[in-house]
C-alpha positions in Angstrom: 0.1 0.0 -0.2 2.6 2.6 0.5 4.7 1.8 -2.3 1.3 2.5 -4.4 1.1 5.8 -1.9 4.7 7.1 -2.8 4.4 6.2 -6.5 1.7 8.8 -7.1 3.1 11.7 -4.9 4.8 14.7 -6.7 8.7 15.0 -6.4 8.0 18.0 -3.7 5.9 15.8 -2.3 8.5 12.2 -2.5 11.3 14.6 -0.2 8.5 15.3 2.3 7.6 11.5 2.6 10.9 10.6 2.5 11.5 13.3 5.0 8.6 11.2 7.3 9.9 8.0 7.7 13.4 9.8 8.6 11.0 11.3 11.6 12.3 14.5 10.4 10.4 18.2 10.7 8.9 20.1 7.9 6.5 22.5 6.9 3.4 20.6 6.1 4.2 16.7 8.2 0.8 16.8 10.0 -1.5 17.2 7.1 0.6 14.6 5.0 0.4 12.3 8.3 -4.0 12.9 8.0 -4.0 13.0 4.1 -1.8 9.4 4.7 -3.7 7.8 7.4 -6.7 8.1 5.2 -4.8 6.8 2.9 -4.3 3.6 4.6 -7.7 3.2 6.1 -9.1 1.9 3.1 -7.1 -1.1 3.4 -8.0 -1.6 7.1 -11.3 -3.3 5.8 
């Protein structure tokens, strides 16, 4: 699921995604976490 999420990201979002996985702080981090939660929620059923 994470690979398909990562594949649809823009280059800028790809960089933010890598920083998120590295537990770095950046502007828009919480928004990306919310977006990722919503994306993964589709697979929880």
